[in-house]
N, C-alpha and C positions, 0 to 999 in steps of 0.2 A: 621257426625256420632252422633247419639243421646247421647252416653256415653261421647263423647268429649264435646258436647254442654253443657251437664249437669254439667260437672266438671268446665268448663269455667264460667258458671253462678254462681256456688258455690264459686269459688275462686276469680273472678274478679267482680262479681255483675251485669253482664249483659248477656242477651241471645244473642249469636253471630248470625249475619247475615249468611245465608247459603252460604259459600264460603269465601275464603281468598284473600287478596291483596298480591300477591307475588312480592317481591321487589328484583331485582338483584343488588347486592352490587358492588360498585367500589372497586378497589384495596385498597384505603385508608379506606373506610368504612368496608371492610373485616377485616382489621387489628384492627379496633376499636371494632369489634364484640367480640374480646377477653375480652373486659371489662365486658361483660355479666357475666363472672365468679364471679364478685363482686356484681351483682344485686340480689335483692330478687327474689326467684324463687318458683314455685309451680310444683309439679310433676303431670302429667296426667297419671293416672293408666289405663292400657289397658284392654280391654276384650280379651278373648282367641284369639290367632292367630294375634294379633296386637302388635305394638311396644309402648313403653312408650314415653312420650313427656315431654318437659320442657316448662313451661309457664311463661312469664314475663309480668308484668304490664307496659304499655307504653302509649304514646300520639302521635297522628299525628295531627299537626296543632291545638293543644289544645283539641282535642277530645280523650277521654279515649278509650283505645283499649288494645290489648294484642299481644305479639309475641309468636308464637308457634314454638318450635324446635323439630321436630320428631327425636327420637333417633335411627336413621338408619345409619349404617356406610357409605352407599353409597349416603346419602342425600347430595345434593350440598352445599358446605360451603359458597358459595356466594349468597345464597337466604335467605330472611326473609319472613316468612308467618305471615301476620298481620290479626288479627280478630277484629271485632268491631260490635256494635249493628246494624249498618247500612252498606249499600254498600259504601265503601270508594271511589271507582272509580267514582260512580255517585255523591256523596256528594261534592267531590273536583274537579270534572270534569277532572279526570286523564285519560290520554291516554298512550299507550305503549311508553316508552322512557322518560316520565316525571320524573323529580327529586322529591323525597319525603324525608322528614326528619322524622325520628322516634326517639322519646326521650324515652328511657327506664328508668323507675323509680327505683332508687336505694334505 
């Protein structure tokens, strides 16, 4: 969505690739997700009829990216949406089931 792309560019300094890398968290990493409460965050302000989101600065394998958390009550707690300036799946040759480490910048 153009309004989300614009805000990510303003807040993290890159224009995101169209699409996110959705990461399914393990039980252990789901517990660690609670640490995001201490991380620096940016609010993504919605257009009409959309939800707000929380944006965190992060890295995947040393590449700057962001984690987006849509503020929807029914959104799965065990999923991270990662945005970057390029297609992370292609860049790191990721396939379904690959393990990926995301470092959120605090």
